[in-house]
N, C-alpha and C positions, 0 to 999 in steps of 0.2 A: 961258726954256728949262729943261726938266727933264733933268738929267743922270742917267743910270742909276747912275753911280758915287756919286751923292749923294742917291739917291732912297729911302733906307731909311725915311723918314717915311711912305711910302705903305703898305708892309706893316705897320709899327708901328701905324698908325691903324686898319687893318683888324682887327688883333689886339685893340686896345683896344675897338673897337665891338662885336665879338663877345663879349668878356668882359663888357662892360657890360650886354649883353642876354641873359645866360645865363638869368635867371629868365623873361623874356618868351618865349624859345624853348622853355623847358621847359613853360610853360603851353600853348603852341600844340601841343605834342606830347602833350598829355594823353590823346588818344584812342589813341595808340600806346604806346611804352614809357616816355614821359615823360623820356627822358634825352638828348634832342638838345642841349639847352642845356648840360648838364653836360659831355657829350662834346666838343662844339665848343669850349667854354671851356677844357677840359683840354688839348686839342690846341694851342690858341693859346697857353696859358700855357707849355707846353713849347717851342713855337716861339720865344716871346719869350726864354726862358732861353737857348736856343741862339744866338739872334741876338746877345744881349748878351755871351755868352761869346766868340763869334767876333770881335765888334767891327766887323763889316762895316758899311759905309755904302751898299752897293749894293742897289738895289731888287730885281733878279733874285735875288740871293743870299738876300734876305729871303723872297721867294716860295718858294725852294727849301726853306728851313727850315719854312715853313708847310705845304708839300706833304708833306714827310716826316713831320711830326708828325700831320697829319690822317690820313694813310694808316695810321699805326701805332696811333693812339689813339682814332679815331672809329669806333665799332662799326657793324655792319650794312652797308648799301649806301652810306651817306653818306660814309664814308672814301674808298673808291675813286672815287666821283663827284666829290668835292671835290679829291681828288688829281689827277684828270684835268683839272679846271677850272684848277687852279694850274699844272699842267704846260703847258697852253695859254698861260698868261701867261709862263711861263719860256721856252718855245721861241721865242715871238715877240719877246721882249725881250733874250734872251741875245746878248751881243756888240754890242748897239746902244748907242751913246754917248748918243744923245738919245731921250727918250721923247716922240714927237710923235703927232699924230692918226693917222698911218698905222700906226705901231707899235701904238697902242692898238686900232685896228680889228683888226689881226692877233691881238692878245691875246684880244680878246673872241670873235672868230670861231673862233679856235683852241680856245678853251675849249668852245664849243658843239660843234664837230666831235669833239673828244676824248671828251666825255661821251656823245655819240650812238654812239660805237663800242662802249660797254660797257653800254648800256641800250636797251631797246625803248621807253622812255618818249618821248613827244613832247608838244608844247604841247597842253594840254587834258586831260592825264592826271593833273593835280594833283601836280606835282613842282617841283623847283628850275628846271627848264627853262621853266616858265611865267613865271618872272622873268628868266632869263638870255637866252633866245632873242629876245624882243622888245627887250630892252635892247641887245643886240649889233646887231640890225637897225636900231634907231633911231639908234644912234651912226653907223653906216656911212652911212645915208641922209642924216643931218644934215651930215656933213663933205663929202659929195659935192655938196651944194647950195652951201655957201659957205666950206668949209675952215676954219670957226671952231671951234677945239679946245674952248673953254669951252661953246659952244652945244651941241656934240655930247655933251659930258659931262653937261650938264643934261638933254638929251633922253634920254640913256641912263638916268639916274636916274629920270626921270619915267615912262619906259616900264617900267622894272623895278617901280616902285610899282604901276602899273596892272596889270601881270602878276600881282603878288602878290595884289592885291585881287580879281582874276578867280578865284583859286582858292577863294574863299569859296563860289562858286556851282557848283563842280565836284565830282563824285563821284570818289573815288580809283579809278584804273584800273590801278595798278601798285604793287608793293611790298606790305608787310604790311598796309597800310590797306585793301586791296581787300576783305578779309574783313569789314570794317565796313559796306560798302555805303553805303546812304543816310545812315547816321549821320555820314559825313564831310561831308555838305552843311551849309553854314552856318559852316564852320570854315576859317580860313586854313591853308594848308599850311606846316608848320614848315620844310621844306627850302627852299621858295620864300622864306620869311621870312629865313632865314639868308643866302641868296643875295642878297636885296635889301639886307640890311645890308652885305654885302661890297661890292656895287656902289655903294651910296651912299657908303661910306667911300672907295672908289676915286675916285669923282667929286669928293668934297669935298677930299680930300687933294691930288689933282692940281691942281684949281683953286686951292687955297690956296697951293701951291708956285709955280704960275704967277704968282700975284699978289704973291708975296713975303710971304705970311702965315705966321707961326710956327705950328708944329704944335699948340701948346697952345690956339690960338684956332680951330682948324679946325671944331670942333663947334658953334661959336656961330652 
């Protein structure tokens, strides 16, 4: 069982994975401003500093610090988009003692709904939604079949990866990349990639805690 009050390892692992992939995200953003990796890593570094200063062990509180830092320090449209994503995580988990499959489904679906209130982007437009939407749907569909939390998390991660890969064959239909037209074909979307990293970290950390695996071994 994952207790919200002891789930700080989940946001901490998300932070560490984004920071670790700063260079990769910057490379993917080479057609744009090239600063997606730097900005995401900066936001996560500040979130980590604030979490450690607070000393909280709660998962939801950790997400609060991530949301605030990304809103303040990630430029362009990505800050608000990720702010809304983590707000979905926060609203669904706040006040919940246990983070189970039903709470997780609400977190993911809430993230999608929140983002869709501030953008016209939809699946197929080459954005983070190409990773998030299929991931949320795959998780909900999986747990409806057999209520297996771990299977649902794995289905989520796999769908997110497929969604990311799909952006390689898409032309940007929204945001600054629209001006590049066909030049965006053949390139993975940086936003979908950072979303994929977040969702994979979410899946791995929750599975690791469920299994009693220490945080330090979650990436193995």
